[in-house]
Structure formats: structure tokens, C-alpha cells
PyMOL Python script that loads the backbone (N, CA, C, O; Angstrom):
from pymol import cmd

cmd.read_pdbstr("""\
ATOM      1  N   MET A   1      37.196 -73.733 -41.812  1.00  0.00           N
ATOM      2  CA  MET A   1      37.830 -74.054 -43.529  1.00  0.00           C
ATOM      3  C   MET A   1      37.983 -76.091 -43.609  1.00  0.00           C
ATOM      4  O   MET A   1      37.948 -77.125 -42.942  1.00  0.00           O
ATOM      5  N   ASN A   2      38.116 -75.657 -44.633  1.00  0.00           N
ATOM      6  CA  ASN A   2      37.286 -77.123 -45.205  1.00  0.00           C
ATOM      7  C   ASN A   2      38.358 -77.906 -45.333  1.00  0.00           C
ATOM      8  O   ASN A   2      38.778 -77.721 -46.476  1.00  0.00           O
ATOM      9  N   SER A   3      39.191 -78.872 -44.640  1.00  0.00           N
ATOM     10  CA  SER A   3      40.053 -80.299 -44.937  1.00  0.00           C
ATOM     11  C   SER A   3      39.859 -80.868 -46.149  1.00  0.00           C
ATOM     12  O   SER A   3      40.479 -81.910 -46.362  1.00  0.00           O
ATOM     13  N   ASN A   4      39.267 -80.512 -46.858  1.00  0.00           N
ATOM     14  CA  ASN A   4      38.767 -81.398 -47.911  1.00  0.00           C
ATOM     15  C   ASN A   4      38.182 -80.786 -49.106  1.00  0.00           C
ATOM     16  O   ASN A   4      36.962 -80.683 -49.233  1.00  0.00           O
ATOM     17  N   PRO A   5      39.452 -80.165 -50.439  1.00  0.00           N
ATOM     18  CA  PRO A   5      38.559 -79.154 -50.817  1.00  0.00           C
ATOM     19  C   PRO A   5      38.248 -79.633 -52.697  1.00  0.00           C
ATOM     20  O   PRO A   5      38.361 -78.983 -53.737  1.00  0.00           O
ATOM     21  N   SER A   6      37.792 -81.179 -52.380  1.00  0.00           N
ATOM     22  CA  SER A   6      37.339 -81.731 -52.873  1.00  0.00           C
ATOM     23  C   SER A   6      35.633 -81.600 -52.964  1.00  0.00           C
ATOM     24  O   SER A   6      34.829 -81.613 -53.895  1.00  0.00           O
ATOM     25  N   ARG A   7      35.553 -81.493 -51.783  1.00  0.00           N
ATOM     26  CA  ARG A   7      34.653 -80.415 -50.886  1.00  0.00           C
ATOM     27  C   ARG A   7      33.877 -79.017 -51.093  1.00  0.00           C
ATOM     28  O   ARG A   7      34.156 -77.902 -50.652  1.00  0.00           O
ATOM     29  N   MET A   8      32.754 -79.466 -51.953  1.00  0.00           N
ATOM     30  CA  MET A   8      31.398 -77.914 -51.572  1.00  0.00           C
ATOM     31  C   MET A   8      30.358 -77.828 -50.909  1.00  0.00           C
ATOM     32  O   MET A   8      29.634 -78.721 -50.468  1.00  0.00           O
ATOM     33  N   ASP A   9      30.274 -76.596 -50.828  1.00  0.00           N
ATOM     34  CA  ASP A   9      28.985 -76.033 -49.842  1.00  0.00           C
ATOM     35  C   ASP A   9      28.006 -77.575 -50.555  1.00  0.00           C
ATOM     36  O   ASP A   9      28.149 -77.981 -51.708  1.00  0.00           O
ATOM     37  N   PRO A  10      27.052 -78.200 -49.506  1.00  0.00           N
ATOM     38  CA  PRO A  10      25.914 -78.854 -49.965  1.00  0.00           C
ATOM     39  C   PRO A  10      24.951 -78.236 -50.635  1.00  0.00           C
ATOM     40  O   PRO A  10      24.764 -78.869 -51.674  1.00  0.00           O
ATOM     41  N   THR A  11      24.382 -77.497 -50.578  1.00  0.00           N
ATOM     42  CA  THR A  11      23.407 -77.161 -51.646  1.00  0.00           C
ATOM     43  C   THR A  11      24.144 -77.053 -53.002  1.00  0.00           C
ATOM     44  O   THR A  11      23.732 -77.496 -54.074  1.00  0.00           O
ATOM     45  N   GLU A  12      25.454 -76.305 -52.750  1.00  0.00           N
ATOM     46  CA  GLU A  12      26.402 -75.798 -54.395  1.00  0.00           C
ATOM     47  C   GLU A  12      25.855 -77.842 -54.672  1.00  0.00           C
ATOM     48  O   GLU A  12      24.784 -78.260 -55.112  1.00  0.00           O
ATOM     49  N   ALA A  13      27.129 -78.684 -54.185  1.00  0.00           N
ATOM     50  CA  ALA A  13      26.545 -79.763 -54.650  1.00  0.00           C
ATOM     51  C   ALA A  13      25.741 -79.703 -55.561  1.00  0.00           C
ATOM     52  O   ALA A  13      25.839 -79.245 -56.700  1.00  0.00           O
ATOM     53  N   THR A  14      24.303 -80.555 -54.616  1.00  0.00           N
ATOM     54  CA  THR A  14      22.609 -80.567 -55.155  1.00  0.00           C
ATOM     55  C   THR A  14      22.736 -80.129 -56.415  1.00  0.00           C
ATOM     56  O   THR A  14      22.810 -80.923 -57.353  1.00  0.00           O
ATOM     57  N   GLU A  15      22.785 -78.488 -56.615  1.00  0.00           N
ATOM     58  CA  GLU A  15      22.563 -78.125 -57.558  1.00  0.00           C
ATOM     59  C   GLU A  15      23.353 -78.772 -59.246  1.00  0.00           C
ATOM     60  O   GLU A  15      22.799 -78.867 -60.341  1.00  0.00           O
ATOM     61  N   GLN A  16      25.387 -79.258 -58.697  1.00  0.00           N
ATOM     62  CA  GLN A  16      25.957 -79.561 -59.800  1.00  0.00           C
ATOM     63  C   GLN A  16      25.394 -80.978 -60.388  1.00  0.00           C
ATOM     64  O   GLN A  16      25.331 -81.256 -61.586  1.00  0.00           O
ATOM     65  N   PHE A  17      24.994 -81.825 -59.291  1.00  0.00           N
ATOM     66  CA  PHE A  17      24.497 -83.475 -59.502  1.00  0.00           C
ATOM     67  C   PHE A  17      23.357 -82.963 -60.463  1.00  0.00           C
ATOM     68  O   PHE A  17      23.565 -83.001 -61.676  1.00  0.00           O
ATOM     69  N   GLU A  18      22.061 -82.445 -59.931  1.00  0.00           N
ATOM     70  CA  GLU A  18      21.049 -82.132 -60.613  1.00  0.00           C
ATOM     71  C   GLU A  18      21.531 -81.902 -62.248  1.00  0.00           C
ATOM     72  O   GLU A  18      21.323 -82.637 -63.214  1.00  0.00           O
ATOM     73  N   ARG A  19      22.307 -80.503 -62.167  1.00  0.00           N
ATOM     74  CA  ARG A  19      22.932 -80.495 -63.222  1.00  0.00           C
ATOM     75  C   ARG A  19      23.536 -81.657 -64.276  1.00  0.00           C
ATOM     76  O   ARG A  19      23.019 -82.158 -65.275  1.00  0.00           O
ATOM     77  N   GLU A  20      24.601 -81.839 -63.763  1.00  0.00           N
ATOM     78  CA  GLU A  20      25.089 -83.464 -64.417  1.00  0.00           C
ATOM     79  C   GLU A  20      24.556 -84.254 -64.506  1.00  0.00           C
ATOM     80  O   GLU A  20      25.290 -85.154 -64.915  1.00  0.00           O
ATOM     81  N   LEU A  21      22.689 -84.890 -64.247  1.00  0.00           N
ATOM     82  CA  LEU A  21      22.054 -85.419 -63.723  1.00  0.00           C
ATOM     83  C   LEU A  21      20.996 -85.326 -65.752  1.00  0.00           C
ATOM     84  O   LEU A  21      20.917 -85.964 -66.802  1.00  0.00           O
ATOM     85  N   VAL A  22      20.451 -84.048 -65.080  1.00  0.00           N
ATOM     86  CA  VAL A  22      20.316 -83.716 -66.370  1.00  0.00           C
ATOM     87  C   VAL A  22      19.885 -83.440 -68.015  1.00  0.00           C
ATOM     88  O   VAL A  22      18.973 -83.466 -68.842  1.00  0.00           O
ATOM     89  N   GLU A  23      22.161 -82.991 -67.620  1.00  0.00           N
ATOM     90  CA  GLU A  23      22.829 -83.817 -68.830  1.00  0.00           C
ATOM     91  C   GLU A  23      23.087 -85.068 -69.570  1.00  0.00           C
ATOM     92  O   GLU A  23      23.250 -85.504 -70.710  1.00  0.00           O
ATOM     93  N   LEU A  24      23.023 -85.524 -67.942  1.00  0.00           N
ATOM     94  CA  LEU A  24      23.356 -87.560 -68.460  1.00  0.00           C
ATOM     95  C   LEU A  24      22.379 -87.970 -69.146  1.00  0.00           C
ATOM     96  O   LEU A  24      22.706 -88.720 -70.065  1.00  0.00           O
ATOM     97  N   ILE A  25      21.266 -87.750 -69.039  1.00  0.00           N
ATOM     98  CA  ILE A  25      20.041 -88.426 -68.963  1.00  0.00           C
ATOM     99  C   ILE A  25      19.473 -88.119 -70.601  1.00  0.00           C
ATOM    100  O   ILE A  25      19.072 -88.983 -71.381  1.00  0.00           O
ATOM    101  N   THR A  26      19.599 -86.126 -70.952  1.00  0.00           N
ATOM    102  CA  THR A  26      18.728 -86.383 -72.135  1.00  0.00           C
ATOM    103  C   THR A  26      20.229 -86.456 -73.905  1.00  0.00           C
ATOM    104  O   THR A  26      20.060 -86.451 -75.124  1.00  0.00           O
ATOM    105  N   THR A  27      21.321 -86.504 -73.129  1.00  0.00           N
ATOM    106  CA  THR A  27      22.669 -86.378 -73.954  1.00  0.00           C
ATOM    107  C   THR A  27      21.989 -88.694 -74.833  1.00  0.00           C
ATOM    108  O   THR A  27      21.893 -89.216 -75.944  1.00  0.00           O
ATOM    109  N   SER A  28      21.694 -89.251 -72.920  1.00  0.00           N
ATOM    110  CA  SER A  28      22.240 -91.020 -73.476  1.00  0.00           C
ATOM    111  C   SER A  28      21.061 -90.991 -74.712  1.00  0.00           C
ATOM    112  O   SER A  28      21.104 -91.385 -75.877  1.00  0.00           O
ATOM    113  N   PHE A  29      19.318 -89.933 -73.404  1.00  0.00           N
ATOM    114  CA  PHE A  29      18.075 -90.103 -74.227  1.00  0.00           C
ATOM    115  C   PHE A  29      18.550 -89.654 -75.811  1.00  0.00           C
ATOM    116  O   PHE A  29      17.929 -89.900 -76.845  1.00  0.00           O
ATOM    117  N   ALA A  30      19.718 -88.990 -75.686  1.00  0.00           N
ATOM    118  CA  ALA A  30      19.560 -88.340 -77.461  1.00  0.00           C
ATOM    119  C   ALA A  30      20.021 -89.353 -78.353  1.00  0.00           C
ATOM    120  O   ALA A  30      19.642 -89.367 -79.524  1.00  0.00           O
ATOM    121  N   ARG A  31      21.118 -90.534 -77.714  1.00  0.00           N
ATOM    122  CA  ARG A  31      22.272 -91.283 -78.117  1.00  0.00           C
ATOM    123  C   ARG A  31      21.286 -92.331 -78.799  1.00  0.00           C
ATOM    124  O   ARG A  31      21.305 -92.852 -79.915  1.00  0.00           O
ATOM    125  N   GLY A  32      20.533 -92.433 -77.863  1.00  0.00           N
ATOM    126  CA  GLY A  32      19.458 -93.830 -78.249  1.00  0.00           C
ATOM    127  C   GLY A  32      19.209 -94.818 -76.707  1.00  0.00           C
ATOM    128  O   GLY A  32      18.254 -95.572 -76.517  1.00  0.00           O
ATOM    129  N   ALA A  33      20.113 -94.607 -75.939  1.00  0.00           N
ATOM    130  CA  ALA A  33      20.048 -95.157 -74.581  1.00  0.00           C
ATOM    131  C   ALA A  33      18.254 -95.865 -73.707  1.00  0.00           C
ATOM    132  O   ALA A  33      17.077 -95.578 -73.488  1.00  0.00           O
ATOM    133  N   VAL A  34      19.041 -96.647 -73.577  1.00  0.00           N
ATOM    134  CA  VAL A  34      17.541 -96.852 -73.077  1.00  0.00           C
ATOM    135  C   VAL A  34      17.863 -96.209 -71.606  1.00  0.00           C
ATOM    136  O   VAL A  34      18.893 -96.505 -71.001  1.00  0.00           O
ATOM    137  N   ILE A  35      16.980 -95.389 -71.137  1.00  0.00           N
ATOM    138  CA  ILE A  35      16.981 -94.385 -70.212  1.00  0.00           C
ATOM    139  C   ILE A  35      15.916 -94.957 -68.491  1.00  0.00           C
ATOM    140  O   ILE A  35      16.171 -95.126 -67.299  1.00  0.00           O
ATOM    141  N   GLU A  36      14.631 -95.063 -69.473  1.00  0.00           N
ATOM    142  CA  GLU A  36      13.831 -95.535 -68.446  1.00  0.00           C
ATOM    143  C   GLU A  36      13.503 -97.387 -68.150  1.00  0.00           C
ATOM    144  O   GLU A  36      12.872 -98.288 -68.703  1.00  0.00           O
ATOM    145  N   ASP A  37      14.824 -97.115 -66.312  1.00  0.00           N
ATOM    146  CA  ASP A  37      14.552 -98.087 -65.781  1.00  0.00           C
ATOM    147  C   ASP A  37      15.379 -97.642 -64.685  1.00  0.00           C
ATOM    148  O   ASP A  37      16.006 -96.588 -64.586  1.00  0.00           O
ATOM    149  N   THR A  38      15.270 -98.744 -63.763  1.00  0.00           N
ATOM    150  CA  THR A  38      16.127 -99.292 -62.553  1.00  0.00           C
ATOM    151  C   THR A  38      17.285 -99.299 -62.061  1.00  0.00           C
ATOM    152  O   THR A  38      17.779-100.380 -61.742  1.00  0.00           O
ATOM    153  N   TRP A  39      18.052 -98.003 -61.866  1.00  0.00           N
ATOM    154  CA  TRP A  39      19.497 -98.726 -61.779  1.00  0.00           C
ATOM    155  C   TRP A  39      20.607 -99.217 -60.971  1.00  0.00           C
ATOM    156  O   TRP A  39      21.426 -98.298 -60.980  1.00  0.00           O
ATOM    157  N   ASP A  40      21.070-100.188 -60.274  1.00  0.00           N
ATOM    158  CA  ASP A  40      21.406-100.024 -58.945  1.00  0.00           C
ATOM    159  C   ASP A  40      23.292-100.191 -59.143  1.00  0.00           C
ATOM    160  O   ASP A  40      23.970-101.057 -59.698  1.00  0.00           O
ATOM    161  N   VAL A  41      23.792 -98.469 -58.134  1.00  0.00           N
ATOM    162  CA  VAL A  41      24.615 -98.270 -58.045  1.00  0.00           C
ATOM    163  C   VAL A  41      25.601 -98.451 -57.223  1.00  0.00           C
ATOM    164  O   VAL A  41      26.030 -97.500 -56.571  1.00  0.00           O
ATOM    165  N   PRO A  42      26.339-100.189 -57.068  1.00  0.00           N
ATOM    166  CA  PRO A  42      27.144-100.199 -56.506  1.00  0.00           C
ATOM    167  C   PRO A  42      28.480 -99.163 -56.043  1.00  0.00           C
ATOM    168  O   PRO A  42      28.865 -98.492 -57.000  1.00  0.00           O
ATOM    169  N   THR A  43      29.123 -98.955 -54.966  1.00  0.00           N
ATOM    170  CA  THR A  43      30.044 -98.339 -54.705  1.00  0.00           C
ATOM    171  C   THR A  43      31.479 -99.215 -54.006  1.00  0.00           C
ATOM    172  O   THR A  43      31.431-100.299 -53.424  1.00  0.00           O
ATOM    173  N   PRO A  44      32.790 -98.322 -54.286  1.00  0.00           N
ATOM    174  CA  PRO A  44      34.157 -99.588 -53.679  1.00  0.00           C
ATOM    175  C   PRO A  44      34.334 -99.380 -52.874  1.00  0.00           C
ATOM    176  O   PRO A  44      35.175-100.022 -52.244  1.00  0.00           O
ATOM    177  N   VAL A  45      33.580 -98.206 -52.264  1.00  0.00           N
ATOM    178  CA  VAL A  45      34.438 -98.100 -50.846  1.00  0.00           C
ATOM    179  C   VAL A  45      33.618 -98.917 -50.094  1.00  0.00           C
ATOM    180  O   VAL A  45      32.413 -98.929 -50.344  1.00  0.00           O
ATOM    181  N   ALA A  46      34.165 -99.731 -49.045  1.00  0.00           N
ATOM    182  CA  ALA A  46      33.241 -99.910 -48.041  1.00  0.00           C
ATOM    183  C   ALA A  46      31.835 -99.282 -47.104  1.00  0.00           C
ATOM    184  O   ALA A  46      30.723 -99.563 -46.657  1.00  0.00           O
ATOM    185  N   ASP A  47      32.988 -98.118 -47.234  1.00  0.00           N
ATOM    186  CA  ASP A  47      31.914 -97.831 -46.164  1.00  0.00           C
ATOM    187  C   ASP A  47      30.964 -95.992 -46.977  1.00  0.00           C
ATOM    188  O   ASP A  47      30.533 -94.908 -46.582  1.00  0.00           O
ATOM    189  N   ALA A  48      31.139 -96.803 -48.272  1.00  0.00           N
ATOM    190  CA  ALA A  48      29.941 -95.608 -48.618  1.00  0.00           C
ATOM    191  C   ALA A  48      28.383 -96.343 -49.223  1.00  0.00           C
ATOM    192  O   ALA A  48      28.104 -97.519 -49.456  1.00  0.00           O
ATOM    193  N   PRO A  49      27.940 -95.656 -49.288  1.00  0.00           N
ATOM    194  CA  PRO A  49      26.519 -96.655 -49.415  1.00  0.00           C
ATOM    195  C   PRO A  49      26.797 -96.726 -50.920  1.00  0.00           C
ATOM    196  O   PRO A  49      27.535 -96.131 -51.705  1.00  0.00           O
ATOM    197  N   ASP A  50      25.495 -98.136 -51.016  1.00  0.00           N
ATOM    198  CA  ASP A  50      25.363 -98.203 -52.456  1.00  0.00           C
ATOM    199  C   ASP A  50      24.287 -97.733 -53.210  1.00  0.00           C
ATOM    200  O   ASP A  50      23.617 -98.714 -52.888  1.00  0.00           O
ATOM    201  N   TRP A  51      23.363 -96.973 -54.079  1.00  0.00           N
ATOM    202  CA  TRP A  51      22.777 -96.503 -54.052  1.00  0.00           C
ATOM    203  C   TRP A  51      21.484 -97.853 -55.460  1.00  0.00           C
ATOM    204  O   TRP A  51      21.878 -98.529 -56.410  1.00  0.00           O
ATOM    205  N   SER A  52      20.297 -97.715 -55.006  1.00  0.00           N
ATOM    206  CA  SER A  52      19.070 -97.898 -56.177  1.00  0.00           C
ATOM    207  C   SER A  52      18.421 -96.643 -56.693  1.00  0.00           C
ATOM    208  O   SER A  52      17.849 -95.888 -55.906  1.00  0.00           O
ATOM    209  N   VAL A  53      18.500 -96.333 -58.250  1.00  0.00           N
ATOM    210  CA  VAL A  53      18.313 -95.399 -59.335  1.00  0.00           C
ATOM    211  C   VAL A  53      17.041 -95.486 -59.866  1.00  0.00           C
ATOM    212  O   VAL A  53      17.202 -96.372 -60.706  1.00  0.00           O
ATOM    213  N   THR A  54      15.458 -95.031 -59.956  1.00  0.00           N
ATOM    214  CA  THR A  54      14.988 -94.865 -60.971  1.00  0.00           C
ATOM    215  C   THR A  54      14.024 -94.120 -61.631  1.00  0.00           C
ATOM    216  O   THR A  54      13.133 -93.410 -61.164  1.00  0.00           O
ATOM    217  N   VAL A  55      14.392 -94.440 -63.068  1.00  0.00           N
ATOM    218  CA  VAL A  55      14.587 -92.512 -63.907  1.00  0.00           C
ATOM    219  C   VAL A  55      12.994 -93.550 -64.812  1.00  0.00           C
ATOM    220  O   VAL A  55      12.983 -94.716 -65.209  1.00  0.00           O
ATOM    221  N   GLU A  56      12.098 -92.704 -64.840  1.00  0.00           N
ATOM    222  CA  GLU A  56      11.139 -93.017 -64.976  1.00  0.00           C
ATOM    223  C   GLU A  56      10.247 -91.657 -66.250  1.00  0.00           C
ATOM    224  O   GLU A  56       9.792 -90.607 -65.797  1.00  0.00           O
ATOM    225  N   LYS A  57      10.193 -91.917 -67.392  1.00  0.00           N
ATOM    226  CA  LYS A  57       9.448 -91.134 -67.961  1.00  0.00           C
ATOM    227  C   LYS A  57       8.452 -90.341 -67.658  1.00  0.00           C
ATOM    228  O   LYS A  57       7.768 -90.524 -66.650  1.00  0.00           O
ATOM    229  N   ARG A  58       8.286 -89.515 -68.371  1.00  0.00           N
ATOM    230  CA  ARG A  58       6.916 -88.734 -68.478  1.00  0.00           C
ATOM    231  C   ARG A  58       6.861 -87.075 -68.607  1.00  0.00           C
ATOM    232  O   ARG A  58       7.609 -86.333 -67.969  1.00  0.00           O
ATOM    233  N   TYR A  59       6.219 -86.791 -69.196  1.00  0.00           N
ATOM    234  CA  TYR A  59       5.563 -85.959 -70.107  1.00  0.00           C
ATOM    235  C   TYR A  59       5.051 -84.378 -69.731  1.00  0.00           C
ATOM    236  O   TYR A  59       3.844 -84.139 -69.706  1.00  0.00           O
ATOM    237  N   SER A  60       6.003 -83.372 -69.455  1.00  0.00           N
ATOM    238  CA  SER A  60       5.583 -82.536 -68.754  1.00  0.00           C
ATOM    239  C   SER A  60       3.940 -81.903 -69.905  1.00  0.00           C
ATOM    240  O   SER A  60       3.568 -82.115 -71.059  1.00  0.00           O
ATOM    241  N   SER A  61       3.375 -81.018 -68.621  1.00  0.00           N
ATOM    242  CA  SER A  61       1.596 -80.558 -69.105  1.00  0.00           C
ATOM    243  C   SER A  61       1.299 -79.176 -69.324  1.00  0.00           C
ATOM    244  O   SER A  61       0.281 -78.483 -69.314  1.00  0.00           O
ATOM    245  N   ASP A  62       3.710 -78.832 -69.724  1.00  0.00           N
ATOM    246  CA  ASP A  62       3.829 -76.724 -69.803  1.00  0.00           C
ATOM    247  C   ASP A  62       3.363 -76.923 -72.051  1.00  0.00           C
ATOM    248  O   ASP A  62       3.826 -76.196 -72.930  1.00  0.00           O
ATOM    249  N   GLY A  63       2.584 -77.868 -72.207  1.00  0.00           N
ATOM    250  CA  GLY A  63       2.413 -78.296 -74.107  1.00  0.00           C
ATOM    251  C   GLY A  63       3.365 -77.358 -74.785  1.00  0.00           C
ATOM    252  O   GLY A  63       3.255 -76.246 -75.301  1.00  0.00           O
ATOM    253  N   SER A  64       4.728 -78.548 -74.523  1.00  0.00           N
ATOM    254  CA  SER A  64       5.905 -77.640 -74.906  1.00  0.00           C
ATOM    255  C   SER A  64       5.646 -78.532 -77.214  1.00  0.00           C
ATOM    256  O   SER A  64       6.444 -78.664 -78.142  1.00  0.00           O
ATOM    257  N   GLY A  65       4.714 -78.729 -77.112  1.00  0.00           N
ATOM    258  CA  GLY A  65       4.968 -79.463 -78.467  1.00  0.00           C
ATOM    259  C   GLY A  65       5.117 -80.677 -78.492  1.00  0.00           C
ATOM    260  O   GLY A  65       4.357 -81.304 -79.230  1.00  0.00           O
ATOM    261  N   TYR A  66       6.117 -81.406 -77.720  1.00  0.00           N
ATOM    262  CA  TYR A  66       6.988 -82.722 -78.021  1.00  0.00           C
ATOM    263  C   TYR A  66       5.794 -83.858 -78.811  1.00  0.00           C
ATOM    264  O   TYR A  66       4.773 -84.212 -78.221  1.00  0.00           O
ATOM    265  N   ASP A  67       6.049 -84.190 -79.825  1.00  0.00           N
ATOM    266  CA  ASP A  67       5.746 -85.628 -80.851  1.00  0.00           C
ATOM    267  C   ASP A  67       6.637 -86.707 -81.066  1.00  0.00           C
ATOM    268  O   ASP A  67       7.544 -86.664 -81.898  1.00  0.00           O
ATOM    269  N   PRO A  68       6.433 -87.531 -80.442  1.00  0.00           N
ATOM    270  CA  PRO A  68       8.065 -88.869 -80.399  1.00  0.00           C
ATOM    271  C   PRO A  68       7.880 -89.785 -81.534  1.00  0.00           C
ATOM    272  O   PRO A  68       8.404 -90.862 -81.817  1.00  0.00           O
ATOM    273  N   ARG A  69       6.839 -88.933 -82.202  1.00  0.00           N
ATOM    274  CA  ARG A  69       7.277 -89.609 -84.478  1.00  0.00           C
ATOM    275  C   ARG A  69       7.804 -89.141 -84.902  1.00  0.00           C
ATOM    276  O   ARG A  69       7.959 -89.501 -86.069  1.00  0.00           O
ATOM    277  N   PHE A  70       8.419 -88.190 -84.549  1.00  0.00           N
ATOM    278  CA  PHE A  70       9.886 -87.100 -84.814  1.00  0.00           C
ATOM    279  C   PHE A  70      10.658 -88.071 -84.496  1.00  0.00           C
ATOM    280  O   PHE A  70      11.109 -88.526 -85.547  1.00  0.00           O
ATOM    281  N   LEU A  71      11.196 -88.840 -83.289  1.00  0.00           N
ATOM    282  CA  LEU A  71      12.062 -89.217 -83.128  1.00  0.00           C
ATOM    283  C   LEU A  71      12.273 -91.215 -83.164  1.00  0.00           C
ATOM    284  O   LEU A  71      12.820 -92.185 -82.639  1.00  0.00           O
ATOM    285  N   GLU A  72      11.156 -90.646 -84.447  1.00  0.00           N
ATOM    286  CA  GLU A  72      10.767 -92.411 -84.592  1.00  0.00           C
ATOM    287  C   GLU A  72      11.425 -92.716 -86.173  1.00  0.00           C
ATOM    288  O   GLU A  72      11.753 -93.825 -86.595  1.00  0.00           O
ATOM    289  N   GLU A  73      11.471 -92.070 -86.538  1.00  0.00           N
ATOM    290  CA  GLU A  73      11.874 -91.561 -89.062  1.00  0.00           C
ATOM    291  C   GLU A  73      13.038 -91.534 -88.591  1.00  0.00           C
ATOM    292  O   GLU A  73      13.997 -91.302 -89.327  1.00  0.00           O
TER     293      GLU A  73
END
""", "prot")
cmd.dss("prot")
cmd.show_as("cartoon", "prot")
cmd.util.cbc("prot")
cmd.orient("prot")
């Protein structure tokens, strides 16, 4: 039995993290935020690790029809 009800299965937690990260990045990009950078994420708990996250822009090769000119207008 899990003594900490806020913890979930590691696979499920990772999938949820990925969904939330995709939502954060796409929503922030749509709002005009600078996304491409390296972010340092300190945690306020001494026993928890700090994190460094690098976000890089790349274009898919699936022919999605993305044209950055539409975002500049």
C-alpha cells in the first residue's frame, strides 16, 4: 500500500509530466514567451535536487506545413 497518496506509479507520473510539459511549452509559445533557453530550477527543499532544463527549437520533418511567416504577421 502506498503511504503517500500524492505519489503515483512512475510510468503514469512520467506520462503526466510529459503532457504537462507539452501544454506548458505550446501555450507559452503561443503567448509569445521566449521558450528556447536553459532554465535553472532550484528547489526549496534541501534534500531535493535542483534541475537544469534546456529547451531547443527544432522543426519536424513530417511536412506539417509550418511557416513561421504566419506567426510574424
